[in-house]
N, CA, C and O of each residue as an XYZ file, in Angstrom:
680
protein
N     -31.547    -61.515     -0.796
C     -31.429    -59.966     -0.681
C     -32.739    -59.456     -0.518
O     -32.914    -58.588      0.338
N     -33.792    -59.903     -1.279
C     -35.224    -59.544     -1.119
C     -35.707    -59.558      0.248
O     -36.195    -58.563      0.783
N     -35.559    -60.806      0.877
C     -35.889    -61.034      2.166
C     -35.324    -60.135      3.264
O     -35.951    -59.840      4.282
N     -34.094    -59.726      2.976
C     -33.430    -58.713      3.928
C     -34.144    -57.454      3.707
O     -34.576    -56.834      4.679
N     -34.313    -56.996      2.441
C     -35.045    -55.749      2.242
C     -36.306    -55.653      2.661
O     -36.683    -54.534      3.008
N     -37.130    -56.636      2.724
C     -38.421    -56.811      3.335
C     -38.508    -56.691      4.859
O     -39.409    -56.124      5.477
N     -37.317    -57.378      5.430
C     -37.123    -57.233      6.933
C     -36.956    -55.749      7.198
O     -37.782    -55.184      7.915
N     -35.906    -55.055      6.649
C     -35.501    -53.721      6.875
C     -36.805    -52.902      6.647
O     -37.057    -52.038      7.486
N     -37.522    -53.049      5.773
C     -38.872    -52.238      5.344
C     -39.945    -52.620      6.608
O     -40.520    -51.732      7.237
N     -40.101    -53.826      6.841
C     -41.001    -54.046      7.919
C     -40.790    -53.466      9.298
O     -41.694    -53.056     10.026
N     -39.375    -53.477      9.607
C     -38.913    -53.029     10.874
C     -38.793    -51.622     10.972
O     -38.686    -51.112     12.087
N     -38.799    -50.790      9.739
C     -38.632    -49.515      9.718
C     -37.213    -49.008      9.907
O     -36.982    -47.892     10.374
N     -36.298    -49.835      9.541
C     -34.957    -49.433      9.585
C     -34.435    -48.581      8.783
O     -34.905    -48.548      7.646
N     -33.413    -47.727      9.102
C     -32.985    -46.803      8.167
C     -31.327    -46.484      8.509
O     -30.867    -46.495      9.651
N     -30.620    -46.226      7.395
C     -29.185    -46.064      7.671
C     -29.029    -44.868      8.565
O     -29.765    -43.906      8.343
N     -28.141    -44.808      9.571
C     -27.880    -43.763     10.453
C     -26.778    -42.941      9.751
O     -25.977    -43.580      9.069
N     -26.665    -41.841      9.821
C     -25.549    -41.041      9.361
C     -24.151    -41.292      9.949
O     -24.042    -41.330     11.175
N     -23.269    -41.434      9.306
C     -21.858    -41.729      9.882
C     -20.862    -40.644      9.415
O     -21.031    -39.897      8.452
N     -19.756    -40.674     10.278
C     -18.574    -39.761      9.800
C     -17.450    -40.594      9.617
O     -17.448    -41.778      9.957
N     -16.424    -39.975      9.054
C     -15.233    -40.777      8.747
C     -15.060    -41.153      7.375
O     -15.415    -40.358      6.504
N     -14.532    -42.327      7.049
C     -14.199    -42.853      5.767
C     -15.533    -43.135      4.934
O     -16.414    -43.784      5.498
N     -15.693    -42.781      3.900
C     -16.762    -42.954      2.895
C     -17.088    -44.408      2.593
O     -18.239    -44.806      2.413
N     -15.986    -45.188      2.548
C     -16.112    -46.677      2.187
C     -15.687    -47.479      3.349
O     -14.828    -47.104      4.147
N     -16.323    -48.595      3.413
C     -15.931    -49.689      4.535
C     -15.289    -50.805      4.071
O     -14.798    -51.611      4.862
N     -15.225    -50.973      2.710
C     -14.583    -52.341      2.331
C     -13.648    -52.005      1.155
O     -13.940    -51.137      0.333
N     -12.574    -52.688      1.109
C     -11.578    -52.501      0.098
C     -11.076    -53.866     -0.331
O     -10.829    -54.679      0.559
N     -10.884    -54.234     -1.714
C     -10.286    -55.600     -2.027
C      -8.892    -55.718     -1.781
O      -8.272    -56.688     -2.216
N      -8.260    -54.680     -1.021
C      -6.892    -54.572     -0.843
C      -5.710    -54.830     -1.809
O      -4.587    -55.216     -1.485
N      -6.172    -54.542     -3.080
C      -5.339    -54.607     -4.297
C      -4.373    -53.368     -4.438
O      -4.425    -52.397     -3.682
N      -3.414    -53.514     -5.571
C      -2.778    -52.383     -5.759
C      -3.608    -51.339     -6.304
O      -4.741    -51.583     -6.720
N      -3.045    -50.071     -6.323
C      -3.772    -48.799     -6.573
C      -4.623    -48.937     -8.041
O      -5.775    -48.508     -8.113
N      -4.103    -49.429     -8.938
C      -4.887    -49.634    -10.288
C      -6.081    -50.615    -10.245
O      -7.043    -50.481    -11.001
N      -5.987    -51.546     -9.388
C      -6.946    -52.671     -9.360
C      -7.860    -52.459     -8.019
O      -8.747    -53.268     -7.746
N      -7.621    -51.460     -7.301
C      -8.346    -51.440     -6.083
C      -9.704    -51.024     -6.259
O     -10.012    -50.158     -7.078
N     -10.655    -51.702     -5.405
C     -12.100    -51.432     -5.407
C     -12.512    -51.050     -4.106
O     -12.060    -51.679     -3.149
N     -13.365    -50.036     -3.912
C     -13.817    -49.561     -2.547
C     -15.466    -49.834     -2.748
O     -16.047    -49.883     -3.832
N     -15.981    -49.977     -1.597
C     -17.393    -50.235     -1.366
C     -17.844    -49.747     -0.050
O     -17.086    -49.816      0.918
N     -19.133    -49.216      0.053
C     -19.573    -49.043      1.335
C     -20.624    -50.243      1.608
O     -21.792    -50.204      1.222
N     -20.049    -51.310      2.324
C     -20.872    -52.553      2.531
C     -21.389    -52.500      3.971
O     -22.468    -53.040      4.212
N     -20.755    -51.936      4.876
C     -21.167    -51.912      6.355
C     -21.937    -50.763      6.731
O     -21.470    -49.648      6.496
N     -23.019    -50.882      7.266
C     -23.790    -49.562      7.616
C     -24.432    -49.948      9.031
O     -24.564    -51.091      9.468
N     -24.773    -48.840      9.605
C     -25.456    -49.081     11.035
C     -26.871    -48.490     10.865
O     -27.073    -47.366     10.406
N     -27.791    -49.306     11.258
C     -29.260    -49.062     11.029
C     -29.983    -48.897     12.463
O     -29.639    -49.506     13.476
N     -30.931    -48.068     12.389
C     -31.914    -47.986     13.540
C     -33.203    -47.659     13.015
O     -33.329    -47.114     11.918
N     -34.216    -47.985     13.787
C     -35.457    -47.590     13.474
C     -36.039    -46.581     14.500
O     -35.338    -46.126     15.405
N     -37.421    -46.225     14.321
C     -38.071    -44.982     15.065
C     -37.979    -45.401     16.622
O     -37.619    -44.617     17.500
N     -38.330    -46.661     16.829
C     -38.285    -46.986     18.248
C     -36.975    -46.772     18.925
O     -36.874    -46.156     19.986
N     -35.897    -47.342     18.226
C     -34.553    -47.069     18.744
C     -34.172    -45.737     19.029
O     -33.539    -45.391     20.027
N     -34.645    -44.876     17.971
C     -34.244    -43.347     17.999
C     -35.067    -42.806     19.178
O     -34.554    -41.956     19.906
N     -36.264    -43.232     19.398
C     -37.134    -42.644     20.430
C     -36.479    -42.989     21.931
O     -36.469    -42.191     22.868
N     -36.020    -44.131     21.957
C     -35.289    -44.781     23.210
C     -34.052    -43.887     23.570
O     -33.725    -43.607     24.723
N     -33.469    -43.516     22.543
C     -32.328    -42.776     22.709
C     -32.261    -41.400     22.268
O     -31.311    -40.821     21.739
N     -33.718    -40.843     22.642
C     -33.914    -39.466     22.313
C     -32.978    -38.493     23.166
O     -32.452    -37.512     22.642
N     -32.804    -38.815     24.491
C     -32.052    -38.047     25.223
C     -30.559    -38.045     25.148
O     -29.817    -37.420     25.905
N     -30.167    -38.877     24.069
C     -28.840    -39.322     23.873
C     -28.395    -38.726     22.400
O     -29.217    -38.401     21.544
N     -27.068    -38.641     22.251
C     -26.552    -38.345     20.975
C     -25.780    -39.524     20.399
O     -25.065    -40.144     21.186
N     -25.824    -39.855     19.321
C     -24.905    -41.040     18.913
C     -24.026    -40.554     17.844
O     -24.433    -39.718     17.038
N     -22.949    -40.994     17.804
C     -21.926    -40.844     16.732
C     -21.340    -42.054     16.122
O     -20.675    -42.862     16.771
N     -21.593    -42.162     14.881
C     -21.121    -43.550     14.195
C     -19.879    -43.067     13.314
O     -20.010    -42.178     12.473
N     -18.824    -43.625     13.529
C     -17.588    -43.458     12.917
C     -16.939    -44.476     12.111
O     -16.670    -45.528     12.691
N     -16.630    -44.359     10.853
C     -16.073    -45.318     10.223
C     -14.566    -45.186     10.087
O     -14.162    -44.261      9.382
N     -13.750    -45.924     10.621
C     -12.227    -45.855     10.474
C     -11.841    -45.631      8.966
O     -12.540    -46.057      8.046
N     -10.730    -44.964      8.794
C     -10.161    -44.711      7.445
C      -9.571    -46.033      6.686
O      -9.843    -46.304      5.516
N      -8.837    -46.708      7.417
C      -8.353    -47.865      6.902
C      -8.750    -49.246      7.490
O      -9.063    -49.387      8.672
N      -8.714    -50.268      6.568
C      -9.145    -51.556      7.145
C      -8.294    -52.429      7.870
O      -8.607    -53.577      8.183
N      -7.080    -51.808      8.167
C      -6.156    -52.556      8.988
C      -5.972    -54.012      8.476
O      -5.965    -54.140      7.251
N      -5.840    -54.989      9.143
C      -5.420    -56.383      8.598
C      -6.814    -57.076      7.769
O      -6.650    -57.920      6.888
N      -8.018    -56.652      8.132
C      -9.183    -57.091      7.354
C      -9.490    -56.246      6.203
O      -8.896    -55.190      5.986
N     -10.438    -56.725      5.454
C     -10.795    -56.036      4.143
C     -11.916    -55.172      4.442
O     -12.363    -54.442      3.556
N     -12.511    -55.185      5.832
C     -13.549    -54.274      6.225
C     -13.090    -53.292      7.232
O     -12.374    -53.713      8.141
N     -13.426    -51.956      7.190
C     -13.270    -51.040      8.137
C     -13.993    -51.121      9.398
O     -15.205    -51.277      9.254
N     -13.577    -51.057     10.574
C     -14.449    -51.135     11.694
C     -15.307    -49.881     11.741
O     -14.875    -48.802     11.336
N     -16.584    -50.044     12.262
C     -17.552    -49.073     12.508
C     -17.727    -49.081     13.853
O     -17.858    -50.125     14.493
N     -17.743    -47.762     14.434
C     -17.977    -47.682     15.855
C     -19.226    -46.964     16.203
O     -19.448    -45.983     15.493
N     -20.085    -47.222     17.121
C     -21.214    -46.451     17.527
C     -20.997    -45.799     18.971
O     -20.972    -46.588     19.915
N     -20.856    -44.602     19.203
C     -20.704    -44.128     20.546
C     -21.895    -43.372     20.816
O     -22.230    -42.406     20.130
N     -22.618    -43.850     21.929
C     -23.791    -43.257     22.449
C     -23.264    -42.320     23.672
O     -22.646    -42.760     24.641
N     -23.563    -41.143     23.496
C     -23.211    -40.086     24.545
C     -24.502    -39.704     25.350
O     -25.541    -39.418     24.754
N     -24.415    -39.706     26.661
C     -25.523    -39.227     27.603
C     -25.906    -37.844     27.270
O     -27.107    -37.574     27.244
N     -25.099    -37.010     27.033
C     -25.360    -35.588     26.970
C     -25.401    -35.148     25.522
O     -24.429    -35.376     24.802
N     -26.514    -34.505     25.039
C     -26.653    -34.004     23.748
C     -25.502    -32.801     23.394
O     -25.257    -32.437     22.244
N     -24.949    -32.343     24.420
C     -23.963    -31.224     24.244
C     -22.862    -31.699     23.165
O     -22.277    -32.773     23.306
N     -22.633    -30.894     22.154
C     -21.594    -31.361     21.258
C     -20.154    -30.680     21.685
O     -20.186    -29.472     21.919
N     -19.261    -31.168     21.767
C     -18.036    -30.616     22.127
C     -17.329    -29.889     20.997
O     -17.045    -30.507     19.971
N     -17.045    -28.654     21.134
C     -16.608    -27.893     20.005
C     -14.992    -28.076     19.933
O     -14.374    -28.314     20.971
N     -14.481    -27.986     18.979
C     -12.993    -28.016     18.659
C     -12.593    -26.526     18.994
O     -13.244    -25.565     18.584
N     -11.489    -26.423     19.761
C     -10.883    -25.231     20.106
C     -10.246    -24.587     18.864
O      -9.459    -25.249     18.187
N     -10.541    -23.382     18.554
C     -10.033    -22.595     17.397
C      -9.436    -21.284     18.068
O     -10.043    -20.619     18.907
N      -8.188    -21.009     17.596
C      -7.622    -19.810     18.042
C      -8.054    -18.649     17.099
O      -8.035    -18.804     15.878
N      -8.395    -17.631     17.609
C      -9.096    -16.516     16.878
C      -7.811    -15.338     16.878
O      -7.298    -14.898     17.908
N      -7.459    -14.977     15.593
C      -6.375    -14.049     15.489
C      -6.681    -12.728     16.085
O      -5.744    -12.035     16.480
N      -7.840    -12.335     16.182
C      -8.191    -10.896     16.572
C      -8.053    -10.919     18.240
O      -8.054     -9.879     18.899
N      -7.953    -12.049     18.738
C      -7.660    -12.025     20.293
C      -6.392    -11.327     20.583
O      -6.310    -10.624     21.591
N      -5.321    -11.479     19.710
C      -4.212    -10.952     20.024
C      -4.053     -9.323     20.117
O      -3.116     -8.729     20.651
N      -5.120     -8.779     19.512
C      -5.249     -7.450     19.626
C      -5.960     -6.888     20.942
O      -5.831     -5.726     21.326
N      -6.712     -7.844     21.568
C      -7.462     -7.398     22.817
C      -6.489     -7.155     23.793
O      -5.515     -7.902     23.877
N      -6.646     -6.132     24.591
C      -5.807     -5.691     25.602
C      -5.356     -6.516     26.563
O      -4.223     -6.467     27.040
N      -6.446     -7.489     26.950
C      -6.091     -8.516     28.099
C      -5.634     -9.763     27.653
O      -5.440    -10.669     28.463
N      -5.414     -9.930     26.273
C      -4.837    -11.222     25.759
C      -3.561    -11.613     26.439
O      -3.558    -12.630     27.132
N      -2.431    -10.862     26.294
C      -1.300    -11.182     26.674
C      -1.218    -11.490     28.333
O      -0.526    -12.417     28.754
N      -1.820    -10.812     29.025
C      -1.926    -10.984     30.420
C      -2.608    -12.372     30.795
O      -2.147    -13.112     31.663
N      -3.764    -12.654     30.047
C      -4.426    -13.793     30.116
C      -3.731    -15.001     29.928
O      -3.875    -15.979     30.662
N      -2.840    -14.940     28.772
C      -1.984    -16.235     28.464
C      -1.005    -16.207     29.594
O      -0.875    -17.214     30.292
N      -0.339    -15.174     29.815
C       0.683    -15.261     30.750
C       0.369    -15.883     32.217
O       1.107    -16.686     32.789
N      -0.863    -15.369     32.728
C      -1.395    -15.838     33.980
C      -1.617    -17.399     33.898
O      -1.244    -18.227     34.729
N      -2.290    -17.625     32.746
C      -2.658    -19.149     32.645
C      -1.357    -20.000     32.527
O      -1.231    -21.049     33.159
N      -0.500    -19.567     31.789
C       0.912    -20.285     31.674
C       1.755    -20.337     32.864
O       2.533    -21.276     33.036
N       1.653    -19.472     33.610
C       2.652    -19.480     34.757
C       2.134    -20.144     36.062
O       2.746    -19.979     37.117
N       1.004    -20.896     35.989
C       0.359    -21.626     37.087
C       1.378    -22.873     37.297
O       1.870    -23.436     36.320
N       1.657    -23.258     38.584
C       2.561    -24.390     38.667
C       1.795    -25.722     38.527
O       0.791    -25.991     39.187
N       2.366    -26.540     37.598
C       1.943    -27.845     37.356
C       2.856    -28.905     37.678
O       4.066    -28.758     37.501
N       2.301    -30.091     38.195
C       3.322    -31.127     38.690
C       3.086    -32.533     37.896
O       1.999    -33.088     37.737
N       4.107    -32.889     37.527
C       4.075    -34.287     36.888
C       5.119    -34.251     35.777
O       6.025    -33.418     35.743
N       4.919    -35.283     34.802
C       5.993    -35.274     33.662
C       5.890    -33.936     32.823
O       4.939    -33.160     32.916
N       7.017    -33.753     31.966
C       6.943    -32.468     31.168
C       5.773    -32.456     30.328
O       5.114    -31.421     30.233
N       5.398    -33.670     29.610
C       4.344    -33.633     28.642
C       3.059    -33.392     29.341
O       2.199    -32.747     28.741
N       2.800    -33.879     30.661
C       1.547    -33.621     31.388
C       1.422    -32.119     31.772
O       0.357    -31.511     31.665
N       2.652    -31.521     32.257
C       2.655    -30.014     32.577
C       2.238    -29.228     31.282
O       1.394    -28.335     31.354
N       2.806    -29.552     30.162
C       2.682    -28.796     28.810
C       1.105    -28.942     28.606
O       0.403    -27.931     28.562
N       0.558    -30.238     28.482
C      -0.854    -30.268     28.299
C      -1.722    -29.705     29.372
O      -2.827    -29.279     29.037
N      -1.417    -29.660     30.415
C      -2.180    -29.099     31.659
C      -2.037    -27.366     31.398
O      -3.018    -26.638     31.550
N      -1.056    -26.975     31.102
C      -0.832    -25.455     30.779
C      -1.723    -25.078     29.672
O      -2.588    -24.208     29.775
N      -1.460    -25.833     28.499
C      -2.444    -25.502     27.414
C      -3.807    -25.763     27.642
O      -4.649    -25.084     27.054
N      -4.110    -26.586     28.357
C      -5.646    -26.753     28.720
C      -6.038    -25.383     29.577
O      -7.094    -24.779     29.390
N      -5.044    -24.988     30.530
C      -5.517    -23.833     31.052
C      -5.579    -22.416     30.384
O      -6.348    -21.520     30.732
N      -4.652    -22.345     29.369
C      -4.619    -21.208     28.283
C      -6.069    -21.314     27.582
O      -6.816    -20.336     27.562
N      -6.439    -22.590     26.990
C      -7.648    -22.675     26.283
C      -8.769    -22.285     27.309
O      -9.663    -21.558     26.877
N      -8.818    -22.637     28.459
C     -10.042    -22.345     29.266
C      -9.940    -20.819     29.355
O     -10.990    -20.236     29.085
N      -8.879    -20.047     29.682
C      -8.820    -18.701     30.040
C      -9.120    -17.968     28.730
O      -9.690    -16.878     28.774
N      -8.747    -18.542     27.525
C      -9.022    -17.697     26.312
C     -10.441    -17.846     25.905
O     -11.008    -16.939     25.295
N     -11.029    -18.939     26.213
C     -12.394    -19.118     26.110
C     -13.290    -18.166     26.975
O     -14.294    -17.603     26.539
N     -12.857    -18.066     28.124
C     -13.464    -17.048     28.974
C     -13.248    -15.587     28.456
O     -14.172    -14.774     28.455
N     -12.028    -15.300     28.032
C     -11.891    -13.933     27.459
C     -12.862    -13.731     26.193
O     -13.500    -12.697     25.990
N     -12.878    -14.814     25.412
C     -13.759    -14.681     24.141
C     -15.328    -14.493     24.481
O     -16.060    -13.817     23.758
N     -15.771    -15.141     25.626
C     -17.158    -14.980     26.077
C     -17.328    -13.480     26.682
O     -18.339    -12.797     26.517
N     -16.264    -13.111     27.353
C     -16.461    -11.590     27.946
C     -16.387    -10.524     26.954
O     -17.056     -9.504     27.115
N     -15.564    -10.689     25.853
C     -15.350     -9.469     25.045
C     -15.759     -9.722     23.520
O     -15.853     -8.812     22.697
N     -15.973    -10.968     23.268
C     -16.277    -11.174     21.737
C     -17.718    -11.896     21.527
O     -18.216    -11.946     20.403
N     -18.298    -12.396     22.545
C     -19.499    -13.068     22.402
C     -20.682    -12.100     21.870
O     -20.749    -10.912     22.186
N     -21.421    -12.623     21.194
C     -22.699    -11.842     20.578
C     -22.210    -10.560     19.957
O     -22.784     -9.484     20.118
N     -20.969    -10.752     19.140
C     -20.488     -9.501     18.621
C     -21.537     -8.838     17.510
O     -21.647     -7.629     17.306
N     -22.189     -9.757     16.922
C     -23.083     -9.244     15.809
C     -24.311     -8.464     16.455
O     -24.806     -7.520     15.839
N     -24.750     -8.814     17.562
C     -25.847     -8.174     18.137
C     -25.296     -6.938     18.719
O     -25.874     -5.870     18.513
N     -24.197     -7.000     19.446
C     -23.490     -5.725     20.067
C     -23.312     -4.705     18.908
O     -23.762     -3.577     19.108
N     -22.738     -4.954     17.777
C     -22.457     -4.138     16.653
C     -23.815     -3.436     16.333
O     -23.958     -2.216     16.258
N     -24.730     -4.312     16.167
C     -26.173     -3.696     15.754
C     -26.829     -2.741     16.722
O     -27.485     -1.765     16.359
N     -26.585     -3.126     18.122
C     -26.883     -2.264     19.137
C     -26.132     -0.911     18.920
O     -26.719      0.170     18.904
N     -24.867     -1.050     18.764
C     -24.129      0.168     18.760
C     -24.405      1.149     17.634
O     -24.346      2.374     17.735
N     -24.736      0.402     16.472
C     -25.161      1.031     15.256
C     -26.613      1.765     15.308
O     -26.902      2.770     14.658
N     -27.374      1.150     16.101
C     -28.729      1.683     16.423
C     -28.697      2.783     17.271
O     -29.587      3.617     17.107
N     -27.792      2.990     18.225
C     -27.454      4.060     19.202
C     -26.880      5.212     18.282
O     -27.310      6.354     18.443
N     -25.956      4.958     17.356
C     -25.479      5.927     16.798
C     -26.434      6.553     15.777
O     -26.441      7.778     15.654
N     -27.212      5.810     15.066
C     -28.279      6.236     14.193
C     -29.378      7.083     15.055
O     -29.862      8.109     14.578
N     -29.701      6.667     16.181
C     -30.499      7.469     17.149
C     -29.793      8.883     17.411
O     -30.370      9.963     17.286
N     -28.431      8.709     17.800
C     -27.789      9.995     18.012
C     -27.701     10.891     16.933
O     -27.710     12.104     17.143
N     -27.610     10.379     15.691
C     -27.524     11.290     14.579
C     -28.942     11.825     14.112
O     -29.013     12.911     13.538
N     -30.098     11.041     14.365
C     -31.320     11.600     14.212
C     -31.778     12.627     15.168
O     -32.535     13.535     14.823
N     -31.262     12.472     16.532
C     -31.516     13.523     17.481
C     -30.677     14.653     17.236
O     -31.072     15.793     17.484
N     -29.439     14.390     16.720
C     -28.605     15.788     16.404
C     -29.234     16.462     15.234
O     -29.308     17.689     15.179
N     -29.691     15.672     14.290
C     -30.450     16.444     13.067
C     -31.575     17.165     13.501
O     -31.771     18.317     13.112
N     -32.393     16.536     14.339
C     -33.763     17.221     14.801
C     -33.540     18.385     15.670
O     -34.246     19.386     15.545
N     -32.501     18.308     16.637
C     -32.395     19.394     17.610
C     -31.258     20.328     17.256
O     -30.909     21.141     18.112
N     -30.669     20.300     16.133
C     -29.562     21.242     15.711
C     -30.192     22.260     14.968
O     -30.790     22.014     13.921
N     -30.079     23.547     15.516
C     -30.434     24.820     14.938
C     -29.281     25.856     14.954
O     -28.738     26.158     16.017
N     -28.930     26.372     13.826
C     -28.037     27.330     13.666
C     -26.670     27.305     14.665
O     -26.286     28.311     15.262
N     -26.145     26.275     14.732
C     -24.774     26.012     15.562
C     -24.959     25.730     16.900
O     -23.996     25.588     17.655
N     -26.325     25.616     17.338
C     -26.651     25.224     18.732
C     -27.350     23.903     18.843
O     -28.187     23.620     17.985
N     -27.112     23.147     19.722
C     -27.975     22.004     19.921
C     -28.916     22.297     21.038
O     -28.557     22.691     22.148
N     -30.258     22.060     20.636
C     -31.334     22.239     21.614
C     -31.564     20.969     22.403
O     -31.639     19.913     21.775
N     -31.680     20.971     23.687
C     -31.922     19.706     24.450
C     -32.424     19.742     25.614
O     -32.621     18.697     26.235
């Protein structure tokens, strides 16, 4: 074990962050006697990280060990650093005046194929159109609120400065 630790140190290896299950090994015993451990790791050194600087890697540990006592660990190297965000429905969209029309338009597009494919494709269209609706009406909401608040404060200051005896000077 000491030789392995020396090798890891000399090569500048370090454990890369992983997602998924916390443990990679189980003794596959009954619940009272079950033991879990993280025996399997993925390591990289500075040279590896520099060579994959333009990439994003995702290390995933599967939750269950299947037929073996070790859980498989996968390393996915992605060409693009762009992280795909999970779609989340935002309840305030419903109150937006274009919401219903956006969903109806996306839903009534003609799709061809099996029923499950048509459903999937329509949901994808709805997702795309709702994402655009969000970008057009809800993006940068914090800065838009701040801008509106600043304009309101300026109007109030101007009103206070230019108001004399029931008349606004201007």
